[in-house]
N, C-alpha and C positions, 0 to 999 in steps of 0.2 A: 554780043554778049554769049559767051560759053555756057552751055547747059550744064547742071550739076548731075553728077550720076544719081541713080534711083536710090542707092543705098545711103548716099549722103543726105538726100532729101528726108528719108525715113528716119535717120538719126536726129536730124534738126527737129523734126516734128515731135518725137518722143521727148526730147530734152525740153522743148518749149511747155509740153504737158505736165512734165514732172516739176517744172519751177511753179506753173498755175496752181498745181494740187497743193504743193508746200505752202505757198502763200494763202490758200484757202483754209488750210488746217490751223496755221499760225493765227489767222485772223479769228476763227471760231473758237479757239483756246483762250484767246485774250478776252473775248466776249463772255465766255462762261465764268473766268476768274474775275472779271470786273462784276458780274452779275452776283457771284458769291460774296464778293467783297462788300458790294453794296447791301446785301441782304444781312450780312453780319453786323455791318456798321448801324444798319436800321434796327436790328435786335438790341444793340447796345445803347442806341440812343433812346429807343422807346422802353425798354426793360422788359420785354415779353421774352419767353422761353421757347426753345426749340422742343419738338416732340420729344426727343429722347430726354432732355433736361426735365421736362414736364413730368414724364413717367418716373424718373429718378426721385424726384421731389415728392411725388405722391407715394412712393414706396417708402420713403424715409418717415413720412407722416405716419403711415400706417404702423411702422416699427416702433416709432416713438409712442404711438397710442397703446400698443399692446405692452410695451416695458412699463408704462404707466399702471395699466390694468394689473399686471403681474405683481408688480410692487405693492399695489394698494390692497389687492386680496391677501397677499402673503402677510401683511402688516396690520390687516383689518382697518385700514385707514379710509373711511368712507368719504372723507372730504378731498382725498386725492383723486377720487373717481372724477371730479368735477374739472380737472386738469385736462382730461380726454377731449381731444378737439377734433371735429370733423367726423365724429362716428357716434351718433346719439344711442345706436343700438348696443354697442360696446359700453358705453357710459352707463346706461341702464342695467346691463348684465353685471357690470362691477358693483354697483350699488345693490342689486338684489342678491348677489353671492354673499356679500359682506354681511347683510343683514341675517342671511341664513346661517352663516358660521357663528355670528355673534349670539343668535338665539340658541344654537347648539351649545356653544361654549358657556353662556351665562344661565342657561336653563330657563330662558325667557320667552314663553310662546307668543306674546304680544308682539315681539319683534317680527314675527312671520307676516302679521297683518301690514307692515310697511313695504313688503316685496310687491313688485309691479307685475312681474311675469306670473301667468296664472299656475303654470306646471310647477315652476320653482316655489310658489307660494303653498301649493298643495303638498308637495314632498316635505317642505318645513313643517308644515302643520302635522301632516301624517306620523312623522318622526316623533312627535310628542305624544300622540295617541298610541303609538306602538310601545313606547317606553312605559306608558300609564298601564297598558294592558299587561306587559310582562310583570310589572311590579305587583298588579292586583291580582294576577293569576286567574282572570275572567275572560272567557272566550268572548262574552258579549262585547267587551271593550275593543276587542279586534274588528268587530264589525262597524266600528265608528271610522275605520279607515276609508277614505274616498279615493276613488279614480286609481288605485293601485292593487290589483288583484295579487300580484306576486309578494307585496310586502303584508297584505291581509292574510294570505296563505301561511307565509314564514310565521307571522304572529300566532296564528291558530296553533300551528304546528308546535311551536316553542312553548306555549302556555300548556299544551297537553302533555308534552314530554316532560315538562318541569313537574306537572302533577303527578305523573305516573312513576317518577323517580323519587318522589319524596317517601320517605319511610313511613309516613302515616297513611298512605294511600292504600285503601281497602277495597277499591271499586272493581268492577268487571271490564272485560274488553268493550262494553258499551261506551266508555270514556274515549274510544277510538274512532266513534261513528262521524266525527266531523272531518276526519282525514280521508285521503285517498292514496291509492297506488303503494309504493315502497314505503310511504311514510306510515300508513295504516298496517301494512304487514309488520313493520318493525315495532309498532306499538302493541299490537295484539300479541306478538310473539314475547315481547317484555313482560306483559302483564301474566301471560300463561307461565313464563319462567319464574316469575316472583311467587306465584300461586304454588307451582311445584316446589320450589325451595323451602316454602313455609311448611308444606306436606312433608318434605324429606326431613326437616328438623323436628317436625311434630312426631313422624313415625319412629325415627331412630331414638328420641328421648323416651317415648312411651313404650317402645318395643313392640308396636302393634304394626303387623304386616298387613292388616286391612287398610289402614291409613295411606300405607307405601302403595297399595293397589289403586288409589284415587290418583296418582301422579300420571300426567299425560306423557311426559317425555320418557321414553323407554329406558334409556340409560339410566336416568335419575331414578326412575322406578326400581330398576334391578339393583342399584347402589343402595338404595333404602332398605329393600327386603334382605339382601345379602348381609348387611351390617347387622340387622335385627336378628337374623338366624345365626349368625356367628356369636353374638352376644348371648343369646339364649343357650346355645350349645355349651358355652363355657359355664354359665350359671347353673344350668340343669344338669351338667354333666352327661349330655346326651349326644353322643357323636353323629347319631342318625339326623340331626338337624344340618350338620355340615353338608349332607347330601344334597339339600334343598336349595344351596347357594347356586345361582345361575353362572356367575363369573368363575372360569377355571381356575386361575391364580388365587382368587379368595377362597374358592372351595379347598384347595390344596393347603393354603395356609391355615384354614380352619381345622382341617384333619389333623395337620402336623401339630398345631397348638394343642387341640383336644388331646391327642394321643400323648403329648409331653405333660400335660397336666395330670391326666390319667394315670400316667406310669409314676408321676411323683406321689401320687395318692397310694398307688399299690405298693411302692417303695417303703413309703411311711408305715403302712399297715403291716407289711411282711416283717419289717425290723422290729415293730412293737410286739407283734404276735410270735416272733422268732419262727416264722413259717416259711421255710426254704423253697416249699413247692409253689408258693405264691410268687416268688420271683420269676419263674419260668413265663408267667402270663404278661410280664412287661415288655413292650414293643421295642423301645430303644435299646440297643445292644449295650451302650455304655452304663445306662442305668440298671440294666438286668445284670451286669457283671458286678456293678457296685453293690447291687443287693445280695448277690450269691456270695461274693468274697467276703462281704461284711458278716454274713451269719456263719459261714464256715470258719471264719476267724474267731467268733464268738464261741462256737460249738467246739472247735479244736482245742481253744484253750481251756474252756469248761471241761471237756472230758479228758484233757492231757493227752489228746490223740494226734500224734504226728501224721497219722495217714490221712486225717481230715484236713491238716494244713496242706497237704500235697495236692489237694483238689483245688486250691485256690489259684486263681488265673494271674492275677498281679504279682509280680516276682517280689516287689518289696512288701507287699502285705503277707505273702506266702512265708517269707524269711521272718518276718515280725512274728507270726504264728509259731512256726517252728522253734524259734529262739525262745519264746515265752514258754512253750511246753517243755522244752529241754531244761530251762532254768527252774521250772517248777518241780520236775523230776529229779533234778539234782539236789533241790532244797529237802525233798521228801527223803531222799536216801541218806542224807546227813543226819536227819532226825531220827532214823531207825537205829 
């Protein structure tokens, strides 16, 4: 027998190994497929679910329960809560929230007693206590709120604020003692401002600067006293009172108005008394000119003096005076 070369022997061995390995894989794949097929057939026959299918079913049941919950709460249908399956906690929450909503809608505090959850029942009952306190305006009613300090504080704050905002309120900052922090600061500031406003109104109406001095707010105090001084300056015809005004613009306005009123008085007296010299004491140039021109016109015509007419500043008035004097002189000459 002729010996095979070594290379051929190696090739034959490799080929046999490949064929054997392929047969092994084919056999293993067939076993796995058959096992999977057997499991699937068993699942179908017994009615049980795979892990994935069980999770999907459980998720769907939760979604269905929450859909029922939302619909029941939206429509306040307490009977619908009973349809929630497999979730007793959600079913109880559904019922409690509907009772709470119905209590608020129907203004019926007895419905709060039907709520099972302690916290929800407390919130429901406290809401009625809060409404009662706001309606009565009594801080003592706010103290009946149990287990909710934030709501109790809000109740107290709103009762106090409602009281100090009322037009009939005549109390002091002691009304703010039950408050704290920014709420107390606002309360005391509001009361002080109200008191200052009352003093401002009283001071200006009675024209009493001593009342103005009781005002705490510096700007309001100055407004009060400035108003009083300006009023008195006009009434008493005393321009020195304008100098006591603090605000610069108000002081200027007072001086201007006083000067105008004073000038008008001088003008009237000068014309009544035919006192040309008095016109020179008028401050406003337009009134001074009016005073002088009017008296020069009157004097020029009375004295038939064209030279007096020539001293008139206004051209129209000057011509009126000259024409009148000329006419009078012509008529006098005709009568001779």
